[in-house]
Every structure is written in C-alpha cells, then in structure tokens.
C-alpha positions in Angstrom: -0.3 0.0 -0.1 1.5 3.2 -0.9 2.1 5.2 2.0 0.5 8.7 2.5 1.8 12.0 1.5 2.2 14.4 3.9 1.5 18.3 4.0 4.5 20.5 5.2 3.7 21.8 8.5 0.8 19.5 9.7 2.4 16.2 10.1 3.5 17.1 13.4 0.1 19.5 14.3 -3.2 17.2 14.8 -5.9 19.5 15.0 -6.7 21.0 18.2 -9.9 18.9 19.6 -12.1 21.0 22.0 -13.7 22.3 19.1 -16.2 20.1 17.2 -13.6 18.0 14.8 -15.3 18.9 11.7 -14.9 22.4 12.6 -11.6 22.2 13.4 -10.6 20.1 10.4 -12.9 22.7 8.1 -11.1 25.6 9.4 -7.4 23.7 9.1 -8.2 22.5 5.6 -9.2 26.1 4.6 -6.0 27.5 5.9 -4.2 25.1 4.0 -5.7 26.3 0.8 -4.9 29.7 1.5 -1.6 29.2 2.2 -1.1 27.3 -0.8 0.0 24.2 0.5 -3.1 22.0 -1.1 -3.3 23.5 -5.0 -6.3 24.7 -7.1 -7.2 21.2 -8.3 -5.0 19.1 -6.5 -6.9 16.0 -5.5 -7.9 15.7 -2.0 -7.7 12.0 -0.5 -9.8 11.5 2.6 -7.2 8.9 4.0 -3.9 11.0 3.3 -6.2 14.1 5.0 -7.2 11.9 8.3 -3.5 10.9 8.7 -2.2 14.3 8.1 -4.9 16.0 10.3 -4.4 13.1 13.4 -8.3 12.3 12.4 -10.5 10.2 11.3 -12.4 10.0 7.9 -15.4 11.2 8.9 -14.3 14.6 10.2 -12.7 14.6 7.1 -15.9 13.6 4.9 -18.1 15.8 6.5 -15.9 18.8 6.5 -15.0 18.5 2.4 -18.9 18.4 2.5 -19.0 21.7 3.9 -16.2 22.7 1.7 -17.6 21.8 -1.2 -21.0 24.0 -0.4 -18.8 27.2 0.7 -16.7 26.8 -2.6 -13.6 25.6 -1.6 -13.8 22.3 -2.6 -15.5 20.4 -5.5 -16.5 17.0 -5.3 -16.9 15.2 -8.9 -18.8 11.7 -8.9 -16.7 8.3 -9.2 -13.6 11.1 -9.0 -13.4 12.1 -5.8 -12.8 15.8 -3.8 -10.4 18.1 -5.5 -9.4 22.1 -4.4 -11.6 24.5 -6.3 -9.9 26.3 -9.2 -10.8 30.0 -9.1 -12.4 31.3 -12.1 -11.7 35.1 -13.7 -15.4 35.7 -13.1 -15.4 34.4 -9.5 -12.4 36.4 -8.6 -13.4 39.5 -10.4 -16.7 39.6 -8.2 -15.4 38.7 -4.7 -12.6 41.5 -5.5 -14.7 43.9 -6.7 -17.1 43.4 -3.3 -13.8 43.9 -1.5 -12.9 47.2 -3.2 -15.9 48.5 -2.4 -15.7 47.5 1.0 -12.0 48.6 1.9 -12.6 52.3 0.1 -14.8 52.9 2.7 -12.9 51.4 5.6 -10.2 54.0 4.2 -11.9 56.7 4.2 -13.3 56.2 7.7 -9.7 55.2 9.0 -8.5 58.9 7.9 -11.4 60.5 10.0 -10.8 58.3 13.0 -7.1 57.6 13.3 -4.4 58.6 16.0 -0.9 59.3 16.1 -0.5 56.1 17.9 -2.7 54.6 14.9 -0.9 56.3 12.0 2.7 55.0 13.9 1.0 51.0 14.2 0.3 51.3 10.4 4.1 52.3 9.7 4.6 49.5 11.9 2.6 47.3 9.4 4.1 48.8 6.3 7.3 47.9 7.3 6.6 44.5 8.4 5.2 43.9 4.5 8.3 45.6 3.3 10.5 43.0 5.2 8.7 40.4 4.0 9.0 41.4 0.4 13.0 41.5 1.0 13.0 38.1 2.3 11.0 36.8 -1.1 8.3 35.5 1.4 4.7 35.2 0.0 3.1 34.2 2.6 5.1 36.7 5.0 3.6 39.2 2.1 0.0 37.7 2.2 -0.1 37.9 6.1 1.7 41.4 6.4 -0.9 42.9 3.5 -4.0 41.1 5.4 -3.0 42.8 8.5 -2.5 45.9 7.5 -5.7 46.1 5.5 -7.1 44.7 8.7 -5.9 47.5 11.4 -7.3 50.2 8.1 -10.8 48.6 8.4 -10.5 48.6 12.2 -9.3 52.1 12.2 -13.2 53.0 10.4 -14.8 52.1 13.1 -17.5 50.6 11.6 -18.8 47.0 13.2 -21.0 46.4 10.3 -18.1 47.1 7.5 -15.5 45.4 9.9 -17.9 41.7 9.9 -18.5 42.2 5.8 -14.6 42.4 5.2 -13.9 39.6 7.6 -16.7 37.0 5.7 -14.3 37.6 2.5 -11.3 38.0 4.2 -9.9 34.1 3.9 -10.6 33.8 -0.2 -8.9 37.2 -0.5 -5.6 36.1 0.7 -6.2 33.1 -1.1 -6.4 34.8 -4.1 -3.4 37.2 -3.4 -1.0 34.8 -2.7 -0.1 33.4 -6.3 0.6 37.6 -6.7 2.1 38.6 -3.7 5.6 38.4 -5.3 5.1 39.7 -8.9 2.5 42.3 -7.4 4.3 42.7 -3.9 6.7 46.2 -4.7 3.9 48.5 -6.4 1.4 47.0 -4.2 3.4 48.0 -0.6 4.2 51.8 -2.5 0.5 52.5 -2.9 -0.2 51.1 1.0 2.4 54.0 1.7 0.4 56.3 -0.5 -2.8 55.7 1.0 -1.3 55.9 5.2 -0.1 59.4 4.2 -3.3 60.3 3.5 -5.1 58.9 6.5 -2.1 60.5 8.4 -3.4 63.9 7.8 -7.1 63.1 7.7 -7.3 63.6 4.0 -10.6 60.9 3.9 -11.8 61.5 0.3 -8.1 61.3 -1.4 -7.5 57.7 1.4 -10.6 56.4 -0.3 -10.1 57.1 -3.6 -5.9 55.6 -3.5 -8.0 52.6 -1.9 -10.1 52.2 -4.8 -7.3 52.8 -7.2 -5.5 50.1 -5.0 -8.1 47.0 -5.1 -8.9 47.7 -8.4 -5.3 47.3 -9.5 -5.0 44.2 -7.3 -8.0 42.9 -9.2 -6.9 43.6 -12.2 -3.5 41.9 -11.6 -5.1 39.0 -10.9 -7.7 38.2 -13.3 -5.0 38.7 -15.9 -2.6 36.4 -14.1 -5.5 33.7 -13.9 -6.7 34.2 -17.6 -2.9 33.2 -18.6 -2.8 29.8 -17.0 -4.6 27.3 -19.1 -7.7 25.6 -16.8 -7.3 21.6 -16.7 -10.8 19.9 -17.8 -12.3 18.1 -15.1 
C-alpha cells in the first residue's frame, strides 16, 4: 500500500479537539488551501488528509462536504474531491466587493486615526516591506491582511468590519499567487494610502484605496487568464 503523503507543517500538528472536530478540520483545510499547501485542482484523498490531521475519516468527509457547499472544494462523481480552481469571473466579483468595502474603510480610517494608530500603520507597512525583501510570499500575504485589517479597524464601523471578515480568507487565497509579482507596487500604494490617512484626507485615502484594490483585481485576473484551466 502506498504511504500517505504528508503536507508541510501539518504532519506533527494534529488539529485541536475542543471544538467540534469537523469544524476544526474545516478550518485547517481552508488555511492549507489559502496558504497554497493544497493547490487549486489538487486531488484531496480522505485517508491522506485524516493521517496528516490526526483524525478519523468521518470528520474529514464532513468537512469536505461543507467545503464544497462553501466553494472551496469540488466533489466530482466517481473521481473524488478536488481543491476548487477559481475562475476569472469569481475573482472579479469577489475582489470588486472587497474594493467597495475597503474604500469605505480607508475613508473612515482617515477620519478617526490617532497618532498612535498612524505609527502602528507604519509598523505594519515595515513588516510587509521586510517580507517582500525576504521574498516570503506567505509573510507578504499575512502582512497585507494585517495592514488592511487594521485600516478596517480604524474605520470604527463594526458592520463594515464583519463584512470584510467574511471575504478575508478568500481574498488571502487569491492574493497568494500574486504576492511576489505585485508586491513592490502594492506596498508603494500602501504607503501613499497611509500618508493620506495620516493627514486626515479621507477623500484622497478612499480614492487611493479604490485604485489600489482595482489594480490588484486587474492584476490577479490577468494572471489567472494566462493559466490554462484543466478539464474536469
């Protein structure tokens, strides 16, 4: 019998058990997809996932069913489960929604940010630049999420923050493949946005965030369009 494959970072880290196991497995599998450990189109074998996560096959099966309903996984008759491969249309729709939300966040951040908040924004910016210099795609993605998340927090709008949280993991998933090639321009754009937030220029901060998110969307869609999609 063929030995199950192991996934980097998971072989010695079984999922925590206090929460319902299917929920824990669901969350771990999403993070493996978002982080690029499980690639779009990759075949997901229940037995291998169970071994890697230190659980039985039942919670893996339950998690895969939920992942299918939530758009992370495709279940193909007589073939099994596969990581979903996003389409250009899906990416454009979700990233355009994110753009609307984050332009509002930038506007609010410029209205409410304090001196300490601005200092924190520059710290997050420095973390992103450091990850970019280290050519660390995962670090770039996490730093990008942290910066955008803090801008959202500064907007003092809980409903807006909740809506952005709902799309955050999928946005990180989409951003991973372009983190390096888009990185330098993206972090230069971040600096311009922080500058405007720092002086309370809400309209310009909003406009720059709109341009930033639109550019990211267009870049991702061009990258995705250039990759041939395998037939199911």
